[in-house]
Every structure is written in structure tokens, then in C-alpha cells.
KEMI-54605 format. One record per residue (C-alpha): x, y, z; residue number from 1; chain; residue in three letters. Coordinates in nm, 3 decimals, padded with zeros to 5 digits. Example, Ala and Ser with C-alpha at 12.3 -4.5 7.8 and 13.67 -1.06 7.14 Angstrom:
         u         v         w     i   ch    aa
    01.230   -00.450    00.780     1    A   ALA
    01.367   -00.106    00.714     2    A   SER
//
This chain:
         u         v         w     i   ch    aa
    01.232   -02.671    01.369     1    A   UNK
    01.469   -02.498    01.135     2    A   UNK
    01.490   -02.116    01.116     3    A   UNK
    01.642   -01.864    00.896     4    A   UNK
    01.882   -01.624    00.996     5    A   UNK
    01.977   -01.314    00.842     6    A   UNK
    02.333   -01.446    00.707     7    A   UNK
    02.150   -01.727    00.515     8    A   UNK
    01.922   -01.463    00.382     9    A   UNK
    02.231   -01.276    00.194    10    A   UNK
    02.355   -01.610    00.068    11    A   UNK
    02.244   -01.543   -00.320    12    A   UNK
    02.350   -01.880   -00.423    13    A   UNK
    02.106   -02.111   -00.219    14    A   UNK
    01.823   -01.934   -00.311    15    A   UNK
    01.915   -01.937   -00.637    16    A   UNK
    01.920   -02.341   -00.646    17    A   UNK
    01.614   -02.309   -00.453    18    A   UNK
    01.480   -02.118   -00.724    19    A   UNK
    01.529   -02.370   -00.989    20    A   UNK
    01.361   -02.612   -00.776    21    A   UNK
    01.029   -02.458   -00.662    22    A   UNK
    00.993   -02.194   -00.928    23    A   UNK
    00.753   -02.409   -01.135    24    A   UNK
    00.688   -02.438   -01.482    25    A   UNK
    00.823   -02.103   -01.602    26    A   UNK
    00.659   -02.102   -01.987    27    A   UNK
    00.288   -01.930   -02.020    28    A   UNK
    00.063   -02.241   -02.039    29    A   UNK
   -00.269   -02.061   -02.070    30    A   UNK
   -00.446   -01.737   -02.090    31    A   UNK
   -00.576   -01.591   -01.772    32    A   UNK
   -00.935   -01.790   -01.808    33    A   UNK
   -00.778   -02.137   -01.870    34    A   UNK
   -00.586   -02.328   -01.540    35    A   UNK
   -00.447   -02.637   -01.517    36    A   UNK
   -00.511   -02.866   -01.214    37    A   UNK
   -00.234   -03.104   -01.314    38    A   UNK
    00.024   -03.131   -01.015    39    A   UNK
    00.316   -03.054   -01.265    40    A   UNK
    00.108   -02.704   -01.284    41    A   UNK
    00.035   -02.616   -00.940    42    A   UNK
    00.206   -02.307   -00.776    43    A   UNK
    00.178   -02.367   -00.421    44    A   UNK
    00.060   -02.099   -00.251    45    A   UNK
    00.139   -01.975    00.088    46    A   UNK
   -00.058   -01.673    00.283    47    A   UNK
    00.079   -01.453    00.526    48    A   UNK
   -00.162   -01.259    00.744    49    A   UNK
   -00.483   -01.387    00.732    50    A   UNK
   -00.713   -01.146    00.940    51    A   UNK
   -00.850   -00.832    00.726    52    A   UNK
   -00.689   -00.869    00.338    53    A   UNK
   -00.577   -01.151    00.408    54    A   UNK
   -00.887   -01.295    00.326    55    A   UNK
   -00.909   -01.171   -00.020    56    A   UNK
   -00.581   -01.329   -00.061    57    A   UNK
   -00.754   -01.644    00.046    58    A   UNK
   -01.025   -01.623   -00.173    59    A   UNK
   -00.785   -01.484   -00.522    60    A   UNK
   -00.597   -01.785   -00.538    61    A   UNK
   -00.856   -02.039   -00.332    62    A   UNK
   -01.018   -01.962   -00.661    63    A   UNK
   -00.843   -02.116   -00.910    64    A   UNK
   -00.742   -02.459   -00.967    65    A   UNK
   -00.360   -02.441   -00.998    66    A   UNK
   -00.264   -02.212   -00.665    67    A   UNK
   -00.351   -02.444   -00.391    68    A   UNK
   -00.308   -02.297   -00.042    69    A   UNK
   -00.037   -02.515    00.120    70    A   UNK
    00.079   -02.272    00.375    71    A   UNK
   -00.104   -02.022    00.643    72    A   UNK
    00.131   -01.774    00.808    73    A   UNK
   -00.016   -01.567    01.104    74    A   UNK
    00.117   -01.454    01.468    75    A   UNK
   -00.245   -01.462    01.585    76    A   UNK
   -00.313   -01.866    01.645    77    A   UNK
   -00.673   -01.831    01.685    78    A   UNK
   -00.715   -01.634    01.368    79    A   UNK
   -00.472   -01.873    01.171    80    A   UNK
   -00.611   -02.243    01.278    81    A   UNK
   -00.972   -02.056    01.185    82    A   UNK
   -00.864   -02.015    00.842    83    A   UNK
   -00.701   -02.334    00.807    84    A   UNK
   -01.049   -02.534    00.906    85    A   UNK
   -01.210   -02.296    00.658    86    A   UNK
   -00.966   -02.362    00.317    87    A   UNK
   -00.936   -02.752    00.420    88    A   UNK
   -01.325   -02.782    00.392    89    A   UNK
   -01.307   -02.560   -00.003    90    A   UNK
   -01.015   -02.746   -00.085    91    A   UNK
   -01.016   -03.062    00.026    92    A   UNK
   -00.697   -03.057    00.244    93    A   UNK
   -00.566   -02.873    00.535    94    A   UNK
   -00.265   -02.609    00.462    95    A   UNK
    00.024   -02.649    00.744    96    A   UNK
    00.012   -02.335    00.955    97    A   UNK
    00.272   -02.171    01.149    98    A   UNK
    00.330   -01.834    01.323    99    A   UNK
    00.668   -01.742    01.155   100    A   UNK
    00.683   -01.700    00.817   101    A   UNK
    01.053   -01.801    00.817   102    A   UNK
    00.950   -02.171    00.885   103    A   UNK
    00.739   -02.168    00.573   104    A   UNK
    00.981   -02.037    00.375   105    A   UNK
    01.201   -02.342    00.450   106    A   UNK
    01.000   -02.512    00.246   107    A   UNK
    01.112   -02.583   -00.123   108    A   UNK
    00.743   -02.690   -00.237   109    A   UNK
    00.602   -02.335   -00.178   110    A   UNK
    00.593   -02.112   -00.506   111    A   UNK
    00.409   -01.761   -00.435   112    A   UNK
    00.385   -01.599   -00.116   113    A   UNK
    00.104   -01.367   -00.058   114    A   UNK
    00.172   -01.126    00.206   115    A   UNK
   -00.085   -00.941    00.363   116    A   UNK
    00.041   -00.855    00.698   117    A   UNK
    00.028   -00.537    00.919   118    A   UNK
    00.247   -00.287    00.695   119    A   UNK
    00.559   -00.293    00.892   120    A   UNK
    00.616   -00.630    00.787   121    A   UNK
    00.542   -00.605    00.424   122    A   UNK
    00.909   -00.484    00.302   123    A   UNK
    01.071   -00.717    00.521   124    A   UNK
    00.841   -01.062    00.395   125    A   UNK
    00.874   -00.948    00.073   126    A   UNK
    01.219   -00.957    00.062   127    A   UNK
    01.306   -01.268    00.299   128    A   UNK
    01.053   -01.407    00.058   129    A   UNK
    01.215   -01.334   -00.285   130    A   UNK
    01.534   -01.410   -00.109   131    A   UNK
    01.413   -01.757   -00.057   132    A   UNK
    01.302   -01.848   -00.428   133    A   UNK
    00.976   -01.727   -00.398   134    A   UNK
    00.752   -01.481   -00.616   135    A   UNK
    00.535   -01.264   -00.435   136    A   UNK
    00.227   -01.085   -00.421   137    A   UNK
    00.262   -00.839   -00.158   138    A   UNK
    00.003   -00.575    00.001   139    A   UNK
   -00.029   -00.197   -00.031   140    A   UNK
    00.144    00.017    00.092   141    A   UNK
    00.452   -00.254    00.000   142    A   UNK
    00.640   -00.025    00.225   143    A   UNK
    00.653    00.115    00.597   144    A   UNK
    00.848    00.367    00.494   145    A   UNK
    01.068    00.515    00.159   146    A   UNK
    01.434    00.353    00.170   147    A   UNK
    01.262   -00.036    00.253   148    A   UNK
    01.031   -00.002   -00.066   149    A   UNK
    01.319    00.061   -00.260   150    A   UNK
    01.502   -00.247   -00.131   151    A   UNK
    01.196   -00.496   -00.240   152    A   UNK
    01.258   -00.349   -00.604   153    A   UNK
    01.636   -00.432   -00.585   154    A   UNK
    01.548   -00.790   -00.425   155    A   UNK
    01.288   -00.866   -00.702   156    A   UNK
    01.523   -00.755   -00.998   157    A   UNK
    01.850   -00.939   -00.843   158    A   UNK
    01.697   -01.252   -00.790   159    A   UNK
    01.452   -01.252   -01.122   160    A   UNK
    01.139   -01.298   -00.956   161    A   UNK
    00.774   -01.167   -01.029   162    A   UNK
    00.645   -00.912   -00.720   163    A   UNK
    00.279   -00.801   -00.766   164    A   UNK
    00.176   -00.504   -00.528   165    A   UNK
   -00.162   -00.493   -00.390   166    A   UNK
   -00.281   -00.210   -00.554   167    A   UNK
   -00.607   -00.359   -00.781   168    A   UNK
   -00.738   -00.067   -00.885   169    A   UNK
   -00.468   -00.098   -01.190   170    A   UNK
   -00.639   -00.464   -01.260   171    A   UNK
   -01.008   -00.293   -01.296   172    A   UNK
   -01.116   -00.255   -01.674   173    A   UNK
   -01.338    00.060   -01.565   174    A   UNK
   -01.030    00.230   -01.395   175    A   UNK
   -00.789    00.117   -01.719   176    A   UNK
   -01.022    00.241   -01.964   177    A   UNK
   -01.039    00.608   -01.754   178    A   UNK
   -00.708    00.630   -01.749   179    A   UNK
   -00.649    00.536   -02.127   180    A   UNK
   -00.887    00.826   -02.152   181    A   UNK
   -00.723    01.066   -01.966   182    A   UNK
   -00.406    00.995   -02.151   183    A   UNK
   -00.535    01.032   -02.492   184    A   UNK
   -00.574    01.363   -02.461   185    A   UNK
   -00.965    01.351   -02.436   186    A   UNK
   -01.007    01.611   -02.186   187    A   UNK
   -00.693    01.799   -02.273   188    A   UNK
   -00.397    01.841   -02.094   189    A   UNK
   -00.408    01.725   -01.768   190    A   UNK
   -00.185    01.921   -01.471   191    A   UNK
   -00.386    01.835   -01.136   192    A   UNK
   -00.426    01.553   -01.026   193    A   UNK
   -00.671    01.439   -00.714   194    A   UNK
   -00.689    01.155   -00.485   195    A   UNK
   -00.950    01.151   -00.234   196    A   UNK
   -01.019    00.945    00.123   197    A   UNK
   -01.310    01.070    00.213   198    A   UNK
   -01.365    00.827    00.520   199    A   UNK
   -01.541    00.868    00.805   200    A   UNK
   -01.325    00.711    01.101   201    A   UNK
   -01.419    00.724    01.496   202    A   UNK
   -01.198    00.719    01.783   203    A   UNK
   -00.978    00.372    01.848   204    A   UNK
   -01.080    00.457    02.249   205    A   UNK
   -00.826    00.605    02.513   206    A   UNK
   -00.444    00.602    02.571   207    A   UNK
   -00.380    00.370    02.803   208    A   UNK
   -00.160    00.007    02.847   209    A   UNK
   -00.340   -00.285    02.767   210    A   UNK
   -00.272   -00.683    02.738   211    A   UNK
   -00.145   -00.890    02.427   212    A   UNK
   -00.425   -01.119    02.360   213    A   UNK
   -00.316   -01.462    02.468   214    A   UNK
   -00.311   -01.613    02.105   215    A   UNK
   -00.043   -01.356    01.947   216    A   UNK
    00.289   -01.420    01.955   217    A   UNK
    00.340   -01.050    02.066   218    A   UNK
    00.753   -01.090    01.888   219    A   UNK
    00.688   -01.182    01.540   220    A   UNK
    00.399   -00.954    01.503   221    A   UNK
    00.618   -00.664    01.581   222    A   UNK
    00.877   -00.805    01.393   223    A   UNK
    01.137   -00.497    01.258   224    A   UNK
    00.908   -00.236    01.486   225    A   UNK
    01.027   -00.209    01.838   226    A   UNK
    00.815   -00.399    02.132   227    A   UNK
    00.683   -00.141    02.240   228    A   UNK
    00.381   -00.191    02.501   229    A   UNK
    00.015   -00.196    02.374   230    A   UNK
   -00.152    00.108    02.385   231    A   UNK
   -00.478    00.070    02.183   232    A   UNK
   -00.794   -00.067    02.344   233    A   UNK
   -00.814   -00.314    02.002   234    A   UNK
   -00.502   -00.512    01.880   235    A   UNK
   -00.634   -00.581    01.514   236    A   UNK
   -00.658   -00.373    01.251   237    A   UNK
   -00.618   -00.009    01.500   238    A   UNK
   -00.269   -00.031    01.408   239    A   UNK
   -00.313    00.128    01.122   240    A   UNK
   -00.349    00.483    01.344   241    A   UNK
   -00.010    00.416    01.507   242    A   UNK
    00.352    00.470    01.365   243    A   UNK
    00.494    00.172    01.514   244    A   UNK
    00.306   -00.058    01.235   245    A   UNK
    00.133    00.178    01.038   246    A   UNK
    00.068    00.482    00.836   247    A   UNK
   -00.268    00.646    00.881   248    A   UNK
   -00.532    00.697    00.628   249    A   UNK
   -00.287    00.811    00.388   250    A   UNK
   -00.110    00.480    00.374   251    A   UNK
   -00.413    00.237    00.445   252    A   UNK
   -00.685    00.398    00.201   253    A   UNK
   -00.501    00.635    00.069   254    A   UNK
   -00.237    00.422   -00.094   255    A   UNK
   -00.517    00.301   -00.374   256    A   UNK
   -00.597    00.693   -00.480   257    A   UNK
   -00.223    00.826   -00.430   258    A   UNK
   -00.140    00.576   -00.676   259    A   UNK
   -00.431    00.611   -00.941   260    A   UNK
   -00.372    00.979   -00.951   261    A   UNK
    00.027    00.913   -01.017   262    A   UNK
   -00.062    00.660   -01.304   263    A   UNK
   -00.319    00.913   -01.457   264    A   UNK
   -00.040    01.177   -01.461   265    A   UNK
    00.203    00.966   -01.616   266    A   UNK
    00.491    01.038   -01.353   267    A   UNK
    00.717    00.760   -01.309   268    A   UNK
    00.940    00.869   -01.036   269    A   UNK
    00.890    01.064   -00.666   270    A   UNK
    00.777    01.420   -00.667   271    A   UNK
    01.041    01.730   -00.706   272    A   UNK
    00.878    01.814   -00.356   273    A   UNK
    00.583    01.801   -00.109   274    A   UNK
    00.440    01.993    00.170   275    A   UNK
    00.130    01.828    00.395   276    A   UNK
   -00.090    01.977    00.692   277    A   UNK
   -00.330    01.843    00.925   278    A   UNK
   -00.421    01.647    01.219   279    A   UNK
   -00.579    01.435    01.438   280    A   UNK
   -00.911    01.654    01.543   281    A   UNK
   -01.215    01.661    01.712   282    A   UNK
   -01.160    01.380    01.951   283    A   UNK
   -00.880    01.235    02.169   284    A   UNK
   -00.751    00.896    02.141   285    A   UNK
   -00.483    00.658    02.118   286    A   UNK
   -00.437    00.738    01.748   287    A   UNK
   -00.112    00.915    01.640   288    A   UNK
   -00.160    00.980    01.282   289    A   UNK
   -00.382    01.223    01.126   290    A   UNK
   -00.736    01.198    01.072   291    A   UNK
   -00.748    01.487    00.850   292    A   UNK
   -00.489    01.603    00.612   293    A   UNK
   -00.352    01.773    00.274   294    A   UNK
   -00.043    01.663    00.083   295    A   UNK
    00.067    01.890   -00.209   296    A   UNK
    00.311    01.663   -00.429   297    A   UNK
    00.525    01.882   -00.705   298    A   UNK
    00.593    01.740   -01.038   299    A   UNK
    00.751    02.072   -01.210   300    A   UNK
    00.451    02.102   -01.445   301    A   UNK
    00.234    01.874   -01.324   302    A   UNK
    00.042    01.846   -00.960   303    A   UNK
   -00.041    01.565   -00.725   304    A   UNK
   -00.322    01.693   -00.422   305    A   UNK
   -00.430    01.434   -00.143   306    A   UNK
   -00.691    01.478    00.019   307    A   UNK
   -00.784    01.248    00.398   308    A   UNK
   -01.096    01.342    00.584   309    A   UNK
   -01.212    01.129    00.844   310    A   UNK
   -01.484    01.269    00.963   311    A   UNK
   -01.837    01.325    00.833   312    A   UNK
   -01.780    01.534    00.479   313    A   UNK
   -01.973    01.578    00.154   314    A   UNK
   -01.846    01.430   -00.154   315    A   UNK
   -01.606    01.677   -00.450   316    A   UNK
   -01.753    01.646   -00.736   317    A   UNK
   -01.957    01.340   -00.614   318    A   UNK
   -01.676    01.144   -00.514   319    A   UNK
   -01.586    01.014   -00.162   320    A   UNK
   -01.297    00.796   -00.190   321    A   UNK
   -01.163    00.823   -00.542   322    A   UNK
   -00.995    01.075   -00.761   323    A   UNK
   -01.052    01.369   -00.995   324    A   UNK
   -00.802    01.458   -01.301   325    A   UNK
   -00.856    01.814   -01.422   326    A   UNK
   -00.801    01.915   -01.804   327    A   UNK
   -00.800    02.164   -01.992   328    A   UNK
   -01.103    02.015   -02.160   329    A   UNK
   -01.325    01.876   -01.883   330    A   UNK
   -01.251    01.646   -01.620   331    A   UNK
   -01.266    01.241   -01.549   332    A   UNK
   -01.410    01.168   -01.151   333    A   UNK
   -01.350    00.798   -01.015   334    A   UNK
   -01.609    00.737   -00.767   335    A   UNK
   -01.519    00.394   -00.714   336    A   UNK
   -01.202    00.151   -00.771   337    A   UNK
   -01.397    00.077   -01.077   338    A   UNK
   -01.609    00.293   -01.186   339    A   UNK
   -01.595    00.660   -01.309   340    A   UNK
   -01.712    00.916   -01.583   341    A   UNK
   -01.594    01.215   -01.779   342    A   UNK
   -01.742    01.552   -01.820   343    A   UNK
   -01.703    01.910   -02.008   344    A   UNK
   -01.602    02.192   -01.874   345    A   UNK
   -01.986    02.269   -01.795   346    A   UNK
   -02.041    01.940   -01.633   347    A   UNK
   -02.217    01.770   -01.867   348    A   UNK
   -02.155    01.385   -01.892   349    A   UNK
   -01.952    01.310   -02.179   350    A   UNK
   -01.840    00.897   -02.114   351    A   UNK
   -01.896    00.621   -01.849   352    A   UNK
   -01.622    00.396   -01.708   353    A   UNK
   -01.725    00.067   -01.576   354    A   UNK
   -01.560   -00.266   -01.541   355    A   UNK
   -01.486   -00.480   -01.194   356    A   UNK
   -01.239   -00.758   -01.142   357    A   UNK
   -01.038   -00.798   -00.811   358    A   UNK
   -00.967   -01.122   -00.903   359    A   UNK
   -00.854   -01.005   -01.233   360    A   UNK
   -00.519   -00.858   -01.007   361    A   UNK
   -00.471   -01.229   -00.868   362    A   UNK
   -00.462   -01.365   -01.220   363    A   UNK
   -00.245   -01.117   -01.378   364    A   UNK
    00.000   -01.186   -01.072   365    A   UNK
    00.001   -01.569   -01.177   366    A   UNK
    00.028   -01.512   -01.543   367    A   UNK
    00.368   -01.305   -01.522   368    A   UNK
    00.471   -01.597   -01.267   369    A   UNK
    00.420   -01.832   -01.533   370    A   UNK
    00.561   -01.610   -01.857   371    A   UNK
    00.839   -01.454   -01.610   372    A   UNK
    00.813   -01.142   -01.734   373    A   UNK
    00.759   -00.884   -01.455   374    A   UNK
    00.666   -00.648   -01.738   375    A   UNK
    00.313   -00.822   -01.752   376    A   UNK
    00.224   -00.718   -01.434   377    A   UNK
   -00.014   -00.451   -01.399   378    A   UNK
    00.149   -00.309   -01.073   379    A   UNK
    00.454   -00.400   -01.018   380    A   UNK
    00.664   -00.360   -00.749   381    A   UNK
    00.839   -00.029   -00.836   382    A   UNK
    00.504    00.118   -00.933   383    A   UNK
    00.419    00.002   -00.585   384    A   UNK
    00.700    00.118   -00.417   385    A   UNK
    00.656    00.497   -00.611   386    A   UNK
    00.302    00.521   -00.467   387    A   UNK
    00.374    00.407   -00.132   388    A   UNK
    00.662    00.642   -00.089   389    A   UNK
    00.466    00.952   -00.170   390    A   UNK
    00.276    00.890    00.111   391    A   UNK
    00.536    00.814    00.322   392    A   UNK
    00.694    01.173    00.218   393    A   UNK
    00.383    01.327    00.287   394    A   UNK
    00.370    01.175    00.631   395    A   UNK
    00.712    01.295    00.631   396    A   UNK
    00.628    01.685    00.589   397    A   UNK
    00.338    01.662    00.817   398    A   UNK
    00.556    01.530    01.138   399    A   UNK
    00.824    01.773    01.082   400    A   UNK
    00.615    02.074    01.084   401    A   UNK
    00.521    02.317    01.295   402    A   UNK
    00.212    02.349    01.541   403    A   UNK
   -00.017    02.677    01.434   404    A   UNK
   -00.364    02.736    01.399   405    A   UNK
   -00.577    02.611    01.103   406    A   UNK
   -00.658    02.993    01.007   407    A   UNK
   -00.254    03.055    00.970   408    A   UNK
   -00.190    02.764    00.739   409    A   UNK
   -00.310    02.959    00.409   410    A   UNK
   -00.045    03.227    00.415   411    A   UNK
    00.191    02.909    00.375   412    A   UNK
    00.037    02.781    00.039   413    A   UNK
    00.091    02.888   -00.344   414    A   UNK
   -00.131    02.827   -00.621   415    A   UNK
   -00.470    02.833   -00.703   416    A   UNK
   -00.531    02.478   -00.682   417    A   UNK
   -00.361    02.420   -00.320   418    A   UNK
   -00.554    02.770   -00.218   419    A   UNK
   -00.927    02.575   -00.295   420    A   UNK
   -00.821    02.297   -00.146   421    A   UNK
   -00.743    02.475    00.156   422    A   UNK
   -01.078    02.706    00.167   423    A   UNK
   -01.255    02.357    00.120   424    A   UNK
   -01.064    02.210    00.428   425    A   UNK
   -01.123    02.461    00.636   426    A   UNK
   -01.509    02.458    00.562   427    A   UNK
   -01.535    02.118    00.623   428    A   UNK
   -01.392    02.097    00.958   429    A   UNK
   -01.607    02.393    01.055   430    A   UNK
   -01.909    02.198    00.937   431    A   UNK
   -01.763    01.923    01.200   432    A   UNK
   -01.739    02.252    01.491   433    A   UNK
   -01.325    02.254    01.488   434    A   UNK
   -01.262    02.610    01.504   435    A   UNK
   -01.035    02.778    01.302   436    A   UNK
   -00.839    02.867    01.597   437    A   UNK
   -00.746    02.483    01.658   438    A   UNK
   -00.387    02.421    01.619   439    A   UNK
   -00.303    02.173    01.332   440    A   UNK
    00.080    02.074    01.201   441    A   UNK
    00.196    02.226    00.898   442    A   UNK
    00.396    02.065    00.758   443    A   UNK
    00.772    02.164    00.623   444    A   UNK
    00.816    02.219    00.185   445    A   UNK
    01.083    01.970    00.130   446    A   UNK
    01.288    01.887   -00.201   447    A   UNK
    01.353    01.596   -00.309   448    A   UNK
    01.608    01.442   -00.524   449    A   UNK
    01.384    01.180   -00.759   450    A   UNK
    01.687    00.982   -00.856   451    A   UNK
    01.876    00.938   -00.518   452    A   UNK
    01.523    00.947   -00.326   453    A   UNK
    01.641    01.148   -00.079   454    A   UNK
    01.587    01.515    00.021   455    A   UNK
    01.749    01.818   -00.093   456    A   UNK
    01.958    01.949    00.239   457    A   UNK
    01.742    01.804    00.531   458    A   UNK
    01.927    01.505    00.691   459    A   UNK
    01.640    01.502    00.955   460    A   UNK
    01.370    01.409    00.715   461    A   UNK
    01.679    01.153    00.524   462    A   UNK
    01.640    01.024    00.917   463    A   UNK
    01.261    00.944    00.879   464    A   UNK
    01.325    00.727    00.518   465    A   UNK
    01.381    00.459    00.729   466    A   UNK
    01.388    00.339    01.098   467    A   UNK
    01.581    00.167    01.322   468    A   UNK
    01.510   -00.208    01.269   469    A   UNK
    01.509   -00.500    01.560   470    A   UNK
    01.729   -00.764    01.511   471    A   UNK
    01.680   -01.004    01.342   472    A   UNK
    01.406   -00.873    01.161   473    A   UNK
    01.655   -00.604    00.961   474    A   UNK
    01.583   -00.478    00.620   475    A   UNK
    01.868   -00.462    00.418   476    A   UNK
    02.060   -00.164    00.326   477    A   UNK
    02.093   -00.065   -00.041   478    A   UNK
    02.304   -00.313   -00.245   479    A   UNK
    02.274   -00.543    00.040   480    A   UNK
    01.949   -00.744   -00.051   481    A   UNK
//
């Protein structure tokens, strides 16, 4: 069985040839609602990671006539083989199966690679696929750290590949209408955008040493990360709450709302500064990430504030998982991925926004693949990188923070919006029987150079922009993709 080594992935000429053979038609043959099932128009599709969001990828490409699923890749044989069987029943033939993405990438007949693995595999999987001549749809966050996300952007541009980010809110008609409304000045000047992830999360169980399920190739699952002992009871999904593979709810659910907030503000680079505070409160378990967190992103004359609440909570202006945009003439509240409303300053509703369309995000990707124009993407990889990176910046500030009582954090904050956010944060914790004397992390206030995507005069924070990779699962350095 053939395997890609790192050296071969850096041999651009070989993959340029593979791209020419395997890319399929490059003209826009049809609109989003017209598909051809002819053999010359098919874009053979591989789905990588099929235990969670990968099911939506299976549906998104499986609903089309021109994107047959020809490969399933999953480190869990039991999960992968089950999906092979269900796909075979629907499309009339079984996709090939492997636990190793490198085997699939040897197949020059594969045109599209759709990635829904745990976070720590997103960037490396996307880079390897792009280097192998494939166009890529990669789930959010597109990276596990800031540096590797920028490397995916570099790879997509270098090899002229289409790379869509899995922030499907950007393709939702209702959300698009809301952002157009905001950017048209209908609620006046908007200088504060909020993202909310008010999503109750229970304990994931006690920290211990647990056996890896027999159906899982743990070497391949760990990939770029250390092969640490399993310390959580549930192998799948709960990796979100451990730093080895996850980024907490900030980088899980929250990335969607961070992205919409940045989109609405119209800011297309990283913030000038970041500060975060919070902790894992109310229970002790195997989780490492915060379940309660506030992030403040400084854009000079604009500000993005993000809140994670994993304990029981009320809504904020009617939203739990959504966004709020504050304008000088009113405000907009998005209460879901695809709907919301605008209000005047007195709270009277003046406009509604509705329109679903998860399928539209996959269709948009295929359309851009046909046209070979990444500017047609609603969520190009660079948009995904910037929004993912903001989440990582918030976590860096928090992890470098100082432990102190909740009640002492307020003295570290400035600005009306930040103080109001803290007051609601503190009240929320008291309502969940968390004492004001309970210690949390008060993160460092970090200054950033948005152009270089590095911190200003802080080598300790800069070191957290990347990670030490486990060979051969190494994300290339800048300029080496």
C-alpha cells in the first residue's frame, strides 16, 4: 500500500500534474440548481471524518447528482464501515474505505476532499489534500492554532485550489440579509458586535486513564498531536474540551458566531488586541477548556465581544446562540444560524430576516470549483482562517492569565460595553451558585500586529501561535507549503 511521505507532499510539480488530471471540468457548466449526472461532469468526493458533522457532509454531497462519494476516511473502522454501507444503499455503489487519509490522496480520480475530523487534523488534512491536487471543504475551525490556519491559505493560493470553510451561516439567506441591512447603515453606525454561545454543557466525567476503543487507530487519530493517554471517559466528541485536539466551545460552536460578528463589523484582519477571562466552573471533570468565558477583541474604533456560557442561562436580547449588533439608531439580533430581526432603540421590531439553506453552502463550494474562482465562495479559506484565529487568540490570552477571584476581575476592565458584559457574567455565575470569591483566570491583555499575525513584544504568547508537531504529521512552516 502506498503512503505519502512529507517530502513528497512538498513536491509541487508532481501535484500540479495530478491537479491537471484529476480536477475535472473547470468551467461553470450550470447554476446552483442545475446539475449534470454525466460521467464527464462528476466530481468524485472523499469525506474525511464521519462520526459527527461528517454526516452533514455526506448529505450535502450525497444530495447532488454530480458529486458521488467515492471514499470514506475515518480512524474508527466501526464508524467508517457503517457509513460505507449506508452510502452504498443510497447511491448504488459503495465508496472505498480507509483509516489513513494518505491512501485516499493517492487516488488521482478524487476531485474533492471534505474534512470533518477533530480540530487538530483540519489544517494538515486540508494542506495535504491541496498539495495532492484536490479542492477542499474544511470544517470550522479551519485550524487548531493561528499559524497553521494561515498555512492553509498559503497552500490554497499557491496551488490555485478552491477551499471552502464550514461556516455555513455565510450561505444562509436570512443571515446574508441581516448583514446587508447592517452594512447599509439601517441601524446607524455599528461599533460593537457580540457573539453568544449560551449552550449548556454537562460534565464529561472524571479525569482518569481509559482504554482506547479497539476499533480506533489511535496513531492516526492523534496525528499532529501527542499520543497522550486517554483521560476522558468518552472518546468521541468530548475531545472538544481538551487542548490536545479541541479549542473549547469558543472554537466549537462559538466560531460560527465569531465569524458572523466579524462579518457584520466589516473587519477583514485580526484584532489589534485581545483579552479574555473565565474558567471551567461548577464541576470538576476531565475537561480542560473554559465552560464560561468572555473575550474582548479590540479593533480600534470597533469592538467584538464574545461570550461562552456552558451553565444554565437566560437569553441576551432573545438570543442564546447568535449575535447582537449595536447601532446608533437600533440593533440587530440573530437568534439562530439563519434568522433574526432588527429593532429600533426603543425595542420595537422594524425588520425580520429569514432563510435557511445548509445545502447552499455545499452547492456554493461546487459552483466555485467549476468556475475556478475562489472569490465566488461565501466562506473562502481566508475568512475561515481569520475567524478561527480570533478564537485561538482568546484562548491564548486566557491560558496565559492570572488566577484571581471573580469579583477582582472587574478592576482589570475598561469601557462601558466591557463593564456591562462583566456585570452580566458575574450575575449569571451567582445564579448558578458560583461564589464571587471563586477563582477564575483573568487573561493577559495582548497587543497584536494584524499584518504579521504575531503578538507585539510577547515571545511567550507568540510560542502559542503554533504547536510542536509529531512526525510525520507536520504542518509545513511559512513559505514551505
